[in-house]
N, C-alpha and C positions, 0 to 999 in steps of 0.2 A: 602628336605622340607617335614618333616613328618607331617601328619595331626594332630597327637596328640599334636604337639608343636604349632599349630595355634589357635588363639582365635576364639570364636564362631562368625560366620558371620550372618548378617541380613538376613531375609527371606521376600519375597514378594509374595502375592497371589492375588493381585488386577489386574485390567484390564490395558492393554497397547493398544495404537493405532496401527492399521495395524499389528496385530500379525503375519499374514501369510507372509507379506513383511519382518517383522523383523526376523522371524525364518527361513524362507525358501528362498525367493527371494533375500534378501540382502546377505545371505551367498553365494548363487550361484554367484551373481555379484561380491562380494569380491574375491572369489576364482578365477574366470575367469580373472579379472583385475590384481590380484596379479601374476598369472602365466604369463600373457602377459608382465608384468613389470619385471619379474624375471631376464631375461638375461641382459637387459640394467641396471637393478638395481645392479646386481653382478659386471658388468663392472665398474660402478661408485663406488661401495663399496670397491673394491680391493685397488685402490690407497688411499682411505680414511683410510682403515685399516693400510696400510703401514705408512701413515702420523701419525696416532695415536701412532703407535708403536715406531716410530723414535722420536716423539716429547717429550715423557715422559715415565718413567718406569711404567710397569703394564700391565694388559691384554688389549686387543683391545676392547672387549665388556664389558659393564656394564650390569649385569643381576640382576635386583632388583625385589623383591616380591611385587605384587600389588593385590588388590582385583579384581576378574574377573567375567566372565559371570556365572550366576547361582551360585554365591557365591563360585566359585572355584578359590582360589588364584593361580596365575601363575607368571612366571618370564618374565618380559618385557625386550626386547633386545634394547640396545642403544650402539652407539659408546661411549666409555669412554671419557668424556669431562672434567673430574676433576681428581685430584690426587687420588691415591689409598687410600681407606678408608675415603674418604671425607665425606661420609654419616654418619660416626660415630661422626662427630663434628657438625651435624645439617642437617636436611633433606630439607632445603629450601635454594636456591641459592640467595645470597645477591647481591646488586649492587656492581660492581667492586670486586667480590668475588675472593680472592687470591687463592682459591682452583681450580679455572678453569684454565685449561692448555691453551697454546697459540693456539693449534689446536682446542681445545674445544670452545674457545671464538668465533671463526669464524663459526664452525659447528653449534653451538647453534643459532647464529644469522640467519643462513640460514636454520635452522631445519634439517641439514644434519645428525645430530646425531640420528635422528629418523628413518633413512633408514632401519636398521636391523629389524624394526617392520614388514617389509614385510613378514618375516618368521613367526612372531606371527599370521599374518593374514592367511597365508597358513595353519597353524596348527589349525585354528578356534578359537584361543584365543582372537583375536581382529578383528576389522573391520576398514575400511578406515575412516569412520565417526561414532562417538559414544562418550559417556562420557569419558573423559580422565581418565584412571585408577589411583586410588589414593592409598596412603600408607594405610596399614591395620590399622594403628593408627587412621585414620580418617574414613575408611569404617565401622569399628566396632562401630562407634559412630553415624551412620546414624539414623535419626528419622524414625518413621513409614512411614511418607510421602516420605522420601528420599530413602527408601529401594528399590523402583522401579528402581533406578540407576543400581543396580546389576542384573537386569533382562533383560538388553539389552547388547550386546557385547560392551566392551570398545573400543574406537577408537583412531586413530592416531591424529585426529583433531575433534573439536567440537566448539560450540559457545564460550565457555569459553577460549579455546585456542586462538581464534581470538581476543576476547575482552582483554585478558591479555597476548598478544603476547610479551609485554615488562614487564613481571611480576617482574623481578629483580629490575627494576627501581622503581616500586611501593613499594616493601617491603623495599627498601633502604638498608643502611649499618648497622644501629643500630636495633637490635632485629628483624631480618628478619622473624623468625618463628612466633613470637608474632604478627607482622604486617600481616603476611599471614593469620593467624587464625582469626584475627579481621577484616581485611579490604578486604580480597579476598575470603576466603573459604566459607562464607555464600552465597555470590553471585554466586560463582562457583557451589555450590550444587543446588542452585535454577535453574540455567541454565541447569544443568544435569537432574534435575527432569523434567523440561519443555521439554527437548529433548526426554526423555524416554516416555513421555506421548503423544508426537505429531510427532514422527519420521515418515518420508515418503520419497519416492524416490525423490520428488521435493526438499524437505528440504535438503537431503543429497547432492544433486548436487549443491545447492546454497552454502552450507557450504564449499564444496571442492573448489569452485571457489573463495569464499571469503578468504580462507586460502592461496591459490596461490597468490592472489593480496596482501594479508597482508605480505607474505614473501618477495615479490618483493619490496614493499614499505619500509620494514625494511632494505633491502639490499641497496636501493637507499639512505636512510637516513645515513647509515654507510659510504657510499662513500662521501656524502656531508660533514659529520663530519670530515673525514680524510682530505678532501680538505680544509676545513676551518682552520684546524690545520697546514696546510702547508706540509702535509706528502705525497701528491700526486701531 
């Protein structure tokens, strides 16, 4: 990933809320929690990695370039949940997307494909809570007001992740990229700006709890759907 091949990134020099918490305290908390979760995380990730490898051809990890902290693009780690080169046919996952693998469909529903981002957090590229990192296609289009998004560490979860936990169903099957840009992206960016300007320890704790509840609700809904189809 050569810097000369990257587009010019936005710049922010405005104020942020709780800058000491954002830059120092939060980084310490992220690192400590990530190290505590490292061993159980690896124990869980090993069978998932084997599952991905046996389920479909291709690498275990999907490493995609995203806009990062202080305008530094980075590679976000995920378990590969789609067929190889799926991103070449569109960057947005549609409802009932045929590119999603069998293992990927389950992992996505339970957010297990995000587990490798524990290593992004340890490296200082991400936080547990923060604006979800976006494609460079979109980060390079941020308005002056939206550029503050790049001045806090991107996170595994944020308000937009909770609100759009079923994003594929919203974008539908026809023109998912267009629907994402029209129906979701403006709201997501507004939520990212709101977080960047109001982040605090209390807000981060609340968003983590909401995320856990949202994942459990989605898992319960999946079980109910299978039950209604007579498959359990």
